C-alpha positions in Angstrom: 212.0 -50.2 36.0 210.0 -47.6 34.1 211.9 -44.6 32.9 209.5 -42.1 34.9 210.2 -44.1 38.3 213.9 -43.8 37.7 213.6 -40.0 37.3 211.3 -39.8 40.2 213.8 -41.4 42.2 216.4 -39.1 40.7 214.3 -36.2 41.8 213.9 -37.6 45.3 217.7 -38.0 45.6 218.1 -34.3 44.4 216.0 -32.8 47.2 217.5 -35.1 50.0 221.1 -34.1 48.9 219.8 -30.7 48.9 218.5 -30.9 52.4 220.1 -31.9 55.9 220.6 -34.7 57.0 222.2 -36.6 53.8 224.0 -39.4 55.9 220.9 -41.4 55.4 221.3 -41.8 51.5 222.5 -44.9 49.8 225.5 -45.0 47.7 224.6 -44.5 43.7 226.9 -44.7 40.6 229.4 -42.0 40.3 227.8 -40.7 37.0 224.6 -40.1 39.0 226.3 -38.3 41.8 228.2 -36.2 39.2 224.7 -34.9 37.9 223.2 -34.5 41.4 226.1 -32.9 42.9 226.9 -30.7 40.0 230.4 -32.0 39.3 230.0 -33.8 36.1 231.7 -32.4 33.0 230.0 -32.0 29.7 230.7 -29.9 26.7 229.2 -26.4 26.4 227.1 -27.7 23.2 226.0 -31.1 24.4 222.4 -30.6 24.9 221.3 -28.2 22.1 219.0 -30.9 20.8 215.3 -31.6 22.6 214.8 -34.2 25.2 214.7 -37.2 25.6 217.8 -38.1 23.8 217.8 -40.7 21.2 220.0 -43.0 23.2 218.0 -45.0 25.9 221.5 -45.6 27.6 221.9 -42.0 28.5 219.1 -42.5 31.1 220.2 -43.3 34.7 219.3 -46.5 36.8 218.6 -45.4 40.1 218.0 -47.9 42.8 214.6 -47.5 44.2 214.7 -46.0 47.8 213.0 -43.9 49.8 215.0 -42.9 52.9 213.0 -41.6 55.9 213.4 -37.6 56.2 214.4 -37.0 59.7 212.3 -34.4 61.1 213.3 -32.1 63.8 210.7 -30.2 65.6 211.7 -26.6 65.3 211.3 -25.2 69.0 212.5 -21.5 67.9 211.0 -19.3 70.7 209.3 -22.6 72.3 210.4 -23.8 75.7 209.1 -26.8 76.6 206.5 -25.5 78.8 202.7 -26.7 79.2 200.2 -24.1 78.0 199.4 -23.3 82.0 201.8 -22.6 84.7 202.4 -25.4 87.1 201.4 -23.2 90.3 202.8 -24.0 93.4 199.5 -23.8 95.3 200.8 -23.2 98.6 202.2 -20.0 97.4 199.4 -18.6 95.5 196.1 -19.9 97.3 194.4 -19.0 100.3 192.8 -22.0 101.6 194.7 -25.0 100.5 192.9 -27.3 102.1 189.5 -26.2 100.5 191.1 -26.3 97.0 192.5 -29.8 97.8 188.9 -31.1 98.6 189.4 -31.4 102.3 185.9 -31.5 104.0 185.0 -27.9 104.9 183.1 -26.6 108.1 179.5 -26.3 108.0 179.4 -22.7 107.7 181.7 -21.1 105.4 182.9 -17.5 105.5 184.0 -15.9 102.4 187.2 -13.6 103.2 188.3 -10.7 101.3 190.5 -11.3 98.5 193.1 -9.4 100.2 193.3 -11.4 103.4 196.3 -13.3 104.2 196.5 -16.9 105.2 197.2 -17.8 108.7 198.8 -21.0 107.9 199.3 -22.9 104.6 200.7 -26.4 104.7 203.4 -27.1 102.1 203.0 -29.3 99.0 205.0 -32.0 100.7 203.1 -32.4 103.9 199.7 -32.1 102.4 198.2 -35.2 101.4 195.7 -34.8 98.4 192.3 -36.5 98.8 191.6 -39.3 96.7 188.2 -38.3 94.7 185.7 -41.0 93.8 186.6 -42.2 90.0 184.0 -41.8 87.4 183.4 -44.1 84.5 184.6 -42.7 81.2 181.7 -42.5 78.8 181.6 -43.6 75.2 179.7 -41.1 73.2 177.5 -42.8 70.7 174.7 -40.8 69.6 173.9 -37.2 68.5 171.6 -35.6 71.0 170.3 -32.0 70.9 171.6 -30.0 74.0 168.4 -28.8 75.7 167.7 -25.3 76.6 168.8 -24.5 80.1 166.2 -24.4 82.7 165.0 -20.9 83.7 165.6 -20.2 87.3 162.4 -20.1 89.2 163.5 -18.7 92.4 166.8 -16.7 93.5 169.5 -18.4 95.0 170.5 -17.4 98.7 173.4 -15.1 98.7 176.6 -15.3 100.8 177.5 -11.8 101.7 181.2 -11.1 102.9 181.9 -9.9 106.4 182.9 -6.6 105.1 180.8 -4.4 103.3 182.1 -3.8 99.7 181.0 -1.8 96.8 178.7 -3.8 94.5 178.6 -3.5 90.9 175.1 -3.5 89.0 174.9 -6.4 86.8 175.0 -5.4 83.0 172.0 -6.2 80.8 173.1 -9.0 78.2 170.3 -9.0 75.5 169.6 -12.6 74.0 169.8 -11.0 70.5 172.1 -8.0 69.8 171.2 -5.3 67.7 171.3 -6.0 64.1 173.9 -5.2 61.8 173.2 -4.3 58.3 176.3 -4.0 55.9 178.7 -3.3 58.9 182.3 -2.7 57.6 184.4 -5.2 59.5 187.6 -3.0 58.8 187.1 0.4 60.4 190.3 1.7 62.2 190.7 0.6 65.9 192.8 3.8 66.7 195.2 5.9 64.8 197.4 7.5 67.6 200.8 6.4 69.0 200.9 4.1 71.7 200.5 5.0 75.5 203.3 7.3 76.8 204.4 4.8 79.6 205.3 2.3 76.6 208.9 3.0 76.0 210.2 3.0 72.3 213.0 0.7 71.6 215.5 0.8 68.7 217.7 -2.2 69.6 215.5 -5.1 68.6 217.4 -8.6 69.0 216.6 -9.6 65.5 218.0 -6.8 63.0 216.3 -5.9 59.8 218.8 -6.3 57.1 216.7 -7.2 54.3 212.9 -6.0 54.5 212.9 -2.3 52.9 209.7 -0.3 53.8 209.3 2.6 55.7 206.1 1.3 57.3 205.4 -1.4 59.6 206.8 -4.8 58.6 204.7 -8.1 58.7 206.4 -10.5 60.9 204.1 -13.4 60.7 203.4 -13.9 57.0 204.4 -16.6 54.5 207.2 -14.7 52.8 209.3 -14.2 56.0 212.0 -16.6 54.5 213.2 -13.9 52.1 214.4 -11.3 54.8 215.1 -13.6 57.8 218.7 -15.6 58.5 220.2 -17.1 55.4 217.2 -16.0 53.1 217.1 -19.4 51.7 213.9 -20.9 53.4 210.7 -21.1 51.5 207.9 -18.8 51.0 204.6 -20.8 50.7 202.4 -19.1 48.4 200.2 -22.1 47.7 200.3 -24.1 45.6 204.0 -23.0 44.7 206.7 -22.8 47.1 209.5 -20.5 46.2 213.1 -20.2 47.8 216.2 -18.5 46.9 218.9 -21.0 45.8 221.8 -19.0 47.0 224.3 -21.1 45.4 223.1 -24.4 47.0 221.6 -27.3 45.8 222.7 -30.0 43.1 222.7 -26.9 40.5 224.6 -24.3 42.8 222.1 -22.0 41.5 221.6 -18.4 42.5 218.1 -17.8 41.3 214.7 -18.3 42.7 213.6 -22.2 43.0 210.4 -23.3 42.5 208.7 -26.5 43.6 205.3 -28.1 43.7 205.1 -31.4 45.6 202.7 -34.1 44.7 201.2 -36.6 47.2 203.7 -39.5 46.5 206.7 -37.3 47.2 205.8 -36.9 50.7 207.6 -38.3 53.7 205.9 -40.0 56.6 206.6 -40.7 60.2 206.1 -44.0 61.9 202.7 -45.2 62.8 201.1 -44.8 66.2 199.7 -48.0 67.3 197.9 -46.4 70.3 195.6 -44.7 68.1 192.8 -46.7 66.0 193.6 -47.0 62.5 197.3 -46.4 63.3 198.0 -43.1 61.6 201.6 -41.8 60.8 202.9 -39.3 63.3 203.6 -36.8 60.6 204.2 -36.0 57.3 206.5 -33.7 55.3 206.9 -32.1 52.1 210.5 -32.5 50.5 212.9 -29.6 51.3 215.2 -28.4 48.8 213.4 -29.6 45.8 214.0 -27.4 42.8 211.5 -28.3 40.0 212.4 -25.0 38.0 214.9 -22.1 38.9 214.3 -18.6 37.6 217.8 -17.2 37.2 220.4 -15.5 35.0 223.8 -16.1 34.0 225.2 -13.2 35.5 224.0 -14.2 39.0 226.8 -15.4 41.4 228.0 -15.2 45.0 228.2 -11.4 44.7 224.1 -11.4 44.1 222.0 -9.9 46.9 218.4 -10.2 47.8 216.0 -7.7 49.3 212.4 -7.7 50.2 210.6 -4.7 49.0 207.0 -3.5 49.9 206.1 -6.4 52.4 202.1 -6.5 52.8 199.7 -8.7 54.3 199.3 -10.8 51.1 202.4 -10.0 48.9 206.0 -9.0 49.0 208.4 -8.4 46.1 211.8 -10.2 46.1 214.1 -8.4 44.1 217.4 -10.2 43.3 220.2 -8.0 42.3 223.4 -8.9 40.2 225.3 -7.2 43.0 224.5 -4.5 45.7 223.4 -1.3 43.9 223.1 -2.8 40.5 220.2 -2.2 38.2 220.3 -5.7 36.8 217.8 -7.5 38.7 215.0 -9.9 38.7 212.0 -8.8 40.8 209.7 -11.5 41.9 206.2 -10.6 42.9 205.3 -13.0 45.6 201.5 -13.2 46.2 199.3 -15.8 47.8 197.6 -17.8 45.8 199.6 -16.6 42.6 198.7 -18.7 39.4 202.1 -18.2 38.0 205.5 -17.5 39.3 206.4 -14.3 37.6 209.9 -13.0 37.1 210.7 -9.4 35.8 213.9 -9.2 34.3 215.9 -6.1 33.8 218.8 -6.4 31.3 220.0 -9.7 32.2 220.3 -13.1 30.4 217.6 -15.4 31.5 218.7 -19.0 32.8 215.8 -21.4 33.6 217.2 -24.4 35.5 215.7 -27.6 36.6 216.9 -30.0 39.5 214.4 -32.3 38.5 215.9 -32.2 34.5 214.2 -31.1 31.5 212.9 -34.0 29.2 211.6 -31.9 26.4 211.1 -28.2 25.6 209.0 -27.0 22.8 208.2 -23.8 21.6 204.4 -23.5 21.2 203.8 -20.3 19.6 202.3 -17.2 20.8 199.0 -17.0 22.8 198.8 -13.4 22.0 200.9 -10.9 20.3 204.1 -10.2 22.1 203.9 -13.5 24.3 206.0 -16.3 23.7 205.2 -19.9 24.9 207.0 -22.8 25.8 205.7 -26.3 26.8 208.1 -28.2 29.3 208.2 -31.5 30.3 210.3 -32.7 33.2 211.8 -35.8 34.1 209.4 -36.6 36.9 206.7 -36.6 34.4 205.3 -33.2 35.2 204.4 -30.5 32.8 205.0 -26.9 33.0 204.3 -23.8 30.9 206.6 -20.8 30.6 205.4 -17.6 29.0 207.9 -14.8 27.9 206.9 -11.3 27.6 209.8 -9.3 26.3 209.4 -5.4 26.6 210.7 -5.2 23.0 208.3 -7.8 21.6 211.3 -9.5 20.1 211.1 -13.6 20.2 213.7 -14.4 23.0 214.3 -17.9 21.3 215.1 -19.8 24.3 217.5 -22.7 24.0 218.0 -25.7 25.8 221.7 -26.2 26.2 221.9 -29.0 29.1 219.7 -31.4 31.0 219.3 -28.7 33.4 219.7 -25.4 31.5 217.3 -23.7 29.4 218.8 -20.0 28.3 217.4 -16.9 27.0 218.9 -14.0 25.0 221.6 -11.5 26.5 220.1 -8.2 28.0 216.6 -9.5 28.2 214.0 -7.2 29.9 210.5 -8.5 30.2 208.5 -11.1 32.1 208.9 -14.8 32.3 206.2 -16.9 34.0 206.2 -20.3 34.8 203.1 -22.4 36.0 202.7 -26.2 36.2 199.6 -27.7 34.4 198.0 -30.7 35.5 195.1 -30.4 33.2 196.2 -31.0 29.8 194.9 -28.8 26.9 191.9 -27.4 28.9 194.2 -26.3 31.5 196.5 -25.0 28.9 193.8 -22.7 27.7 193.3 -21.0 31.0 196.9 -20.3 31.6 197.2 -19.0 27.8 194.2 -16.8 28.6 195.9 -15.0 31.6 199.4 -15.0 30.3 201.1 -11.9 30.7 199.5 -10.3 33.7 200.4 -11.1 37.4 199.2 -9.8 40.9 201.5 -7.5 42.4 199.4 -7.0 46.0 196.3 -8.1 47.4 193.7 -6.8 50.1 190.8 -8.0 52.0 187.3 -6.3 52.6 184.1 -7.4 54.4 180.8 -6.5 56.0 178.3 -8.3 58.3 174.6 -8.0 57.9 172.6 -9.8 60.5 174.4 -13.1 61.1 175.7 -13.4 57.4 179.2 -12.3 56.7 180.8 -11.7 53.3 184.5 -11.0 52.8 186.4 -10.3 49.4 190.2 -11.1 48.4 191.1 -8.8 45.6 194.4 -8.0 43.6 196.1 -5.3 42.0 197.4 -6.5 38.7 200.3 -5.5 36.5 201.9 -6.8 32.9 200.8 -6.9 29.2 197.2 -5.8 28.1 196.5 -5.6 32.0 193.1 -4.1 31.4 191.8 -6.8 29.0 193.4 -9.8 30.5 191.9 -11.8 33.8 194.2 -12.8 36.8 194.3 -16.7 37.4 194.5 -17.3 41.0 194.5 -20.4 43.4 192.0 -21.0 46.1 192.0 -23.2 49.1 189.6 -25.8 50.0 187.8 -23.4 52.4 187.3 -20.4 50.0 185.8 -22.7 47.4 183.4 -24.1 50.1 182.3 -20.5 50.7 182.4 -19.0 47.2 179.4 -16.9 46.3 177.7 -18.0 43.0 179.5 -15.4 40.9 182.9 -16.5 42.1 182.0 -20.2 42.1 181.0 -19.9 38.0 184.9 -18.7 37.7 186.3 -21.8 39.1 188.4 -24.1 36.7 189.5 -27.6 36.4 192.8 -27.0 37.2 193.7 -28.3 40.9 197.3 -28.5 42.5 198.0 -29.9 45.9 199.0 -27.3 48.8 201.5 -28.3 51.0 199.3 -28.9 53.9 195.7 -27.8 53.1 194.6 -30.1 50.4 194.1 -29.4 46.8 193.9 -25.7 45.5 191.8 -24.7 42.5 192.6 -22.1 39.8 189.9 -19.3 39.9 189.8 -16.6 37.1 189.1 -12.9 38.0 190.7 -10.3 40.0 188.6 -10.8 43.3 186.5 -13.6 45.0 183.7 -13.3 47.5 183.3 -15.8 50.3 180.2 -15.8 52.2 179.8 -17.2 56.0 176.2 -17.7 57.1 175.1 -18.4 60.8 177.7 -16.1 62.5 177.6 -16.4 66.2 176.3 -12.9 66.5 174.2 -13.6 69.7 177.4 -15.4 71.7 178.4 -13.3 74.9 180.2 -14.1 77.9 177.5 -16.9 78.9 177.7 -20.5 77.7 176.7 -20.6 74.2 175.3 -23.8 71.9 174.8 -23.8 68.2 171.3 -24.4 68.8 170.3 -22.2 71.7 172.6 -19.3 71.6 173.8 -17.7 74.7 172.4 -19.3 78.0 172.1 -16.7 80.4 169.8 -18.2 83.1 170.9 -21.4 84.7 168.9 -24.0 86.8 168.7 -23.4 90.5 170.6 -26.5 90.7 173.6 -25.1 88.6 173.6 -21.7 90.6 173.8 -23.5 93.7 176.9 -25.6 92.5 178.5 -22.5 91.2 177.9 -20.5 94.5 179.3 -23.6 96.4 182.5 -23.8 94.6 183.1 -20.3 94.0 184.4 -19.2 97.5 187.2 -21.6 97.4 188.6 -20.3 94.2 187.7 -16.8 94.9 190.2 -17.0 97.9 193.2 -17.7 95.4 195.9 -15.0 95.5 195.0 -13.1 92.3 197.7 -10.4 92.7 200.5 -13.2 92.8 199.1 -15.4 90.0 199.0 -12.5 87.6 202.3 -10.9 88.3 204.2 -13.4 86.4 207.4 -13.3 84.1 205.3 -14.1 81.2 202.7 -12.1 79.3 201.1 -15.4 78.3 200.6 -16.7 81.6 199.8 -13.4 83.3 197.2 -13.0 80.5 195.5 -16.5 81.3 195.4 -15.8 84.8 193.7 -12.2 84.2 191.2 -14.2 82.0 190.5 -16.7 84.5 189.8 -14.5 87.4 187.9 -12.2 85.2 185.6 -15.2 84.0 185.2 -16.5 87.6 183.9 -12.8 88.5 181.5 -12.8 85.7 180.3 -16.5 86.3 179.7 -15.7 90.0 178.3 -12.2 89.2 176.0 -13.0 86.3 175.4 -16.6 85.9 175.4 -17.2 89.9 173.2 -14.1 90.5 175.5 -12.9 93.3 177.2 -9.7 92.7 178.4 -9.2 96.4 180.3 -12.4 96.6 182.7 -11.8 93.9 183.0 -8.2 94.6 186.5 -8.2 96.4 187.6 -10.5 94.0 186.7 -8.1 91.0 188.5 -5.2 92.8 191.7 -7.3 92.8 191.2 -8.1 89.3 191.2 -4.6 88.4 194.1 -3.7 90.4 196.0 -6.5 88.8 195.2 -5.5 85.4 196.3 -2.1 86.2 199.8 -3.3 86.6 200.1 -4.0 83.1 198.4 -0.8 81.9 200.9 1.1 84.1 203.7 -1.0 82.6 205.1 -2.1 86.0 204.9 -6.0 85.4 208.2 -8.2 85.6 209.0 -7.6 82.0 207.2 -4.4 80.7 206.2 -3.8 77.1 208.3 -1.6 74.7 207.2 -0.3 71.3 209.8 -1.8 68.9 210.7 0.8 66.2 212.5 -1.7 64.1 209.7 -3.9 63.2 207.0 -1.6 64.6 205.0 -3.6 67.3 204.6 -3.9 71.0 206.7 -6.7 72.7 207.7 -8.0 75.9 211.0 -6.9 77.1 211.7 -10.4 78.3 213.8 -11.2 75.1 216.0 -8.3 75.1 218.3 -9.9 77.6 220.0 -12.3 75.0 217.1 -15.2 75.0 214.6 -14.8 72.5 212.9 -18.0 73.8 211.8 -16.2 76.8 208.0 -16.0 77.1 207.5 -18.3 74.1 209.2 -15.6 72.0 206.9 -12.6 72.3 209.8 -10.1 71.9 210.2 -11.8 68.4 206.5 -11.6 67.7 205.6 -15.3 68.5 201.9 -15.9 69.8 200.9 -12.5 70.3 197.2 -13.2 69.5 197.4 -16.0 72.1 199.2 -14.0 74.7 197.2 -10.5 74.1 193.9 -12.1 73.6 193.6 -13.4 77.0 194.0 -9.5 78.1 191.5 -8.5 75.8 189.0 -10.9 76.7 189.6 -10.1 80.6 189.2 -6.4 79.6 185.8 -7.2 77.7 184.5 -8.7 80.9 185.9 -6.1 83.3 184.3 -3.2 80.9 181.0 -4.7 80.7 180.8 -5.3 84.4 182.1 -1.8 85.5 181.8 0.7 82.3 183.5 3.4 84.4 186.6 1.3 84.0 186.8 1.9 80.2 187.7 5.3 80.2 191.1 4.9 81.7 192.0 1.3 80.1 190.7 1.4 76.6 193.7 2.9 75.0 195.9 0.3 76.1 193.7 -2.6 75.3 193.1 -1.3 71.7 196.9 -1.0 71.4 197.1 -4.8 71.9 194.3 -5.2 69.4 196.4 -2.9 66.9 199.3 -5.2 67.5 198.3 -8.6 66.8 194.9 -7.8 64.8 195.1 -4.2 63.2 192.1 -3.6 61.0 193.8 -1.1 58.4 197.0 -1.0 56.5 197.7 2.6 56.8 198.4 2.7 60.5 202.2 4.0 60.8 202.5 2.1 64.1 201.3 -1.3 63.4 200.9 -3.7 60.3 197.7 -4.9 59.1 196.5 -8.2 60.9 199.9 -9.4 62.1 198.6 -12.8 63.2 195.4 -13.8 61.4 196.0 -14.7 57.8 192.9 -13.8 55.7 194.0 -16.1 52.8 194.7 -19.1 55.0 191.7 -18.5 57.2 193.8 -19.1 60.6 196.6 -17.4 62.4 200.4 -18.1 62.3 202.1 -18.3 65.5 205.6 -18.1 64.4 207.3 -14.5 64.2 211.0 -13.7 63.6 212.5 -17.0 63.7 214.1 -18.5 60.6 212.1 -21.5 59.6 212.8 -24.1 56.8 209.2 -25.4 57.2 207.5 -22.1 57.2 205.1 -20.5 59.8 203.2 -22.7 62.1 200.4 -22.8 64.5 199.9 -25.3 67.5 196.7 -24.2 69.3 193.6 -23.7 67.2 191.5 -23.0 70.3 193.7 -20.2 71.2 193.4 -18.7 67.8 189.4 -18.8 68.3 189.9 -17.4 71.7 191.6 -14.3 70.2 188.8 -13.8 67.5 186.4 -14.3 70.5 188.1 -11.6 72.3 188.2 -9.2 69.5 184.3 -9.7 69.1 183.7 -9.1 72.9 186.0 -6.2 73.3 184.3 -4.6 70.3 180.7 -5.2 71.9 182.0 -3.9 75.4 183.4 -0.8 74.0 180.7 -0.2 71.4 183.1 -0.7 68.3 180.6 -2.1 65.9 183.3 -2.7 63.4 185.4 -4.6 65.9 182.6 -6.7 66.8 181.7 -7.6 63.4 185.2 -8.4 62.3 185.4 -10.8 65.4 182.3 -12.5 64.2 183.7 -12.9 60.9 187.0 -14.3 62.1 185.1 -16.7 63.8 183.1 -17.9 61.1 186.1 -18.3 58.9 187.9 -20.0 61.6 184.6 -22.5 62.0 185.2 -23.3 58.3 189.0 -23.4 58.0 189.8 -25.1 61.4 187.3 -28.2 60.4 188.9 -28.1 56.8 192.7 -28.4 58.0 193.3 -28.8 61.8 190.4 -30.8 63.4 189.8 -33.9 61.1 186.6 -35.9 61.0 186.7 -39.4 59.6 186.1 -38.1 56.3 188.4 -35.2 56.0 189.8 -35.2 52.3 192.5 -32.4 52.9 194.9 -34.1 54.8 196.6 -37.5 53.9 194.3 -40.5 54.4 196.9 -42.1 56.7 197.2 -39.3 59.1 193.5 -38.3 59.5 193.0 -40.6 62.6 195.1 -38.5 64.9 192.1 -36.4 64.8 194.1 -33.0 65.2 197.1 -32.0 63.3 199.0 -31.4 66.5 201.2 -28.6 64.8 200.6 -27.4 61.4 203.4 -25.8 59.6 203.2 -24.4 56.1 205.5 -27.5 54.9 204.6 -30.3 57.4 202.2 -31.5 60.1 203.4 -33.0 63.2 200.9 -34.8 65.6 203.0 -33.5 68.8 203.3 -30.4 70.9 206.3 -28.2 71.6 206.1 -29.1 75.3 205.5 -33.1 75.2 203.9 -35.8 73.3 201.1 -37.2 75.8 197.9 -37.9 74.0 196.3 -35.4 76.4 198.8 -32.6 75.4 198.3 -33.0 71.7 194.5 -33.1 71.7 193.9 -30.7 74.6 196.0 -28.0 73.5 193.4 -27.7 70.6 190.7 -27.6 73.5 191.9 -25.0 75.9 190.8 -22.4 76.8 187.2 -23.9 76.9 184.8 -20.6 76.4 181.6 -19.9 74.8 183.4 -19.8 71.5 184.4 -23.5 72.0 181.0 -25.2 70.6 181.3 -23.0 67.4 184.4 -24.3 66.1 184.7 -27.7 67.7 181.9 -29.7 66.0 179.9 -32.6 67.9 180.8 -35.4 65.6 184.3 -34.3 65.7 184.6 -34.2 69.3 182.6 -37.6 69.6 185.0 -39.2 67.2 188.1 -37.7 69.1 186.6 -38.8 72.4 185.9 -42.4 71.3 189.3 -42.8 69.6 191.4 -41.2 72.5 189.7 -40.8 75.9 187.0 -43.1 76.2 187.2 -46.0 78.9 188.6 -48.5 76.2 190.9 -46.0 74.6 194.8 -45.9 75.0 194.3 -42.7 77.2 191.0 -42.7 79.4 190.3 -39.5 80.5 189.8 -40.8 84.1 193.3 -41.9 84.2 194.7 -38.6 83.1 196.7 -36.7 85.7 196.4 -32.9 86.7 195.0 -29.9 84.8 194.5 -31.9 81.6 191.9 -34.0 83.2 189.5 -31.0 83.8 190.3 -29.9 80.1 189.2 -33.2 78.7 186.1 -33.4 80.9 185.0 -29.7 80.2 185.4 -30.8 76.6 183.2 -33.6 77.0 180.4 -31.2 77.9 180.1 -30.5 74.1 178.6 -33.9 73.3 177.9 -35.3 76.8 177.0 -32.4 79.1 175.7 -34.7 81.9 178.6 -36.7 82.3 180.7 -33.6 82.4 178.4 -31.9 84.9 178.9 -35.0 87.1 182.5 -35.3 86.8 182.9 -31.5 88.2 180.1 -31.9 90.7 181.4 -35.0 92.5 181.5 -34.8 96.2 185.4 -35.2 96.7 186.6 -33.1 93.7 190.2 -32.9 93.5 191.3 -29.3 92.5 194.3 -30.4 91.1 192.4 -31.6 87.9 191.7 -27.8 87.3 194.6 -26.3 85.1 196.1 -22.9 86.3 194.0 -21.2 83.5 190.6 -22.3 84.5 188.1 -22.8 87.3 185.8 -25.3 88.5 183.4 -22.6 88.8 183.5 -21.8 85.1 183.4 -25.3 84.1 180.3 -26.0 86.2 178.5 -23.1 84.3 180.0 -24.2 81.1 178.5 -27.7 81.3 175.3 -26.5 82.7 174.7 -24.1 80.0 175.2 -27.0 77.5 172.5 -28.7 79.0 174.2 -30.9 81.8 172.6 -29.6 85.1 169.1 -31.0 86.3 
């Protein structure tokens, strides 16, 4: 066995021993166990010479093995519930026979939404009709979606029996007014929350370690520093940092740094039901400690606090003991080129769980900076730069295979960086050594349909004015760099944990450009080639007006008055979209007038804060949360109380409000403040709001949102539903458009533009995707993407239609923008075509409707035929959608004759 392979195996065993479980490990020699478990004894002076030792017998022979990492799906705040409620139709629906497809009388009367059913059969006694099975198409060729036919004549209107007020339809221009340099980060509002949202000071998750007087970011990459045991990693990309806290093979108390190479990944079993048999998951090793920045004085009395937590950064302060001035401060910033430790009066101890092979003093790249080349036993090369405040040579000494020590009473900075690029990479690191980022910010603007945004950093350190930063960019950044930023990219590439290779870039800021923003997208169906399609064919309008009366009979009040903000929001969005579809796309204002009044009443319940679990303003972390989780179970409502999924939950309310306000501008005056509160909670546009943090959910560095809130997680933050992430950005855009907030509208457009790029880089995988492992790409979607692993599953089940479908719903105007045709075609043929393992026509329940609505993106005619079949079964429509909208959606994409 080659020596490098032996030490790779040693490193593998190291992180496996540090992680759980360990009962799958093979037995190894006692000498090896002694080193790995920290029980071996050796004299203090044993390793003062450079490595490797001259005697080859000192190397350990480790059996080659790769025990499977046992992945547990973290379900914090995620009860096993589907993304739409399984409504008991007999409870919620007036006219169940109609909804189940039972033939209707020749003349259909449209009752008001408030009418009560006379007699409703029970689910057990009512037999659903069997609809005609449709062949499941295999999509083979790319076809442009034709422009929807213009309606030549108006469709006969069905007028309700009782006269009701009508609302004049709004005018939706084909091309919105042009924006020229519109700032995307104008403030939404600055005042306190509405008075009926009571404050609570007793949040179930206590804040013990995050120190700030302002709002605290709950869904960011560094939450492991202040939640729970404080030992979970912060994924800055490409590095991962975690407080050792006396754990691991070295029992260290310092800050561990790891960087994982592809050969170190653990993979799940293959799925033989998917062409190509992709693995079901991959995971980065947990507990690996390439290097640890520590001090000899740190021990069990040491404490870790998080200072100045912001959107892109936080400072981890590791003190010798509570109140001690002897401390190490780690500025932890997304994309940082080095891990930087600022020491104050401590003896530096640099440790390695992988073991040092050789450490060589390499002179000074600049006066006052002392450089060391480090070779580890896993064949990786690292650089260390020490910058003492007194400018004296610290003369670090290698004292064991795992310990590199500096002088007593050291004050100054120590920086560590992995160098995969040899001498050329070393020059770039030398050039930027001594400075480091301490915080970041984002700015941006939109002109016409082109958006531009910049990430910039505040830096500190030695010779700060004349020394440029070195920061790492993710693939979606590099793809959208402007020319000036592209010119500062280097040849240093390090793998990120779940997003492909990062690229080191020189400079204090990057500028990214997103062309072709969907500025003309409105509430109507939208295509990449024809924009918003407001005018549907006569055939489409007739189908819409035929289907709508059945769905307008549903009990809007009861379907929206649930014990979940998520499910209630989905229902409000469904009914608001239904009213819009009938009103604007069916050109029949009167037909949905009663339902529109009911939708506004249902929305008022939440504005008045009289829903089953009212909202509260949490003064601990500072945000608006459901009170469902205050009763002892944070899993209630998908963890909303602990800030899970706020962009999912509140996005539906915001989108519904945008439609209501567009149809009835007078409604805005009494409701705008409440809706803006939701926007500020999940997507605040400024960082100086005393009531809410900046951009809680959307991560402007990663290019998408994170759904996990205040739950400790060794695999970091995660997100399951890319389509609901997109839905939130769309809702922001449309609420801004409805209220005349140009900055919010532009920000929503920019978020959509970034999501269109990032999702197709990381989550929605076409066959040529290079950012996910080749043996995983055939899954087509990531399932759940964590910061440390990717698992092709869902929190509520492993059916293929669940896993793929959660990245489809809700199917809205934004869907064609992020779900590219080629991706949809590949996914359909692999998963849901007639010859696939899960043919769409065999799928049961609401997921069938989701799949066939998604089919409209590449075969709108087949989708249209599915939703217009004579004996349509309404059990195929999920609780968050309507057949009426799906008909409009398919028609708008070119499906209707």
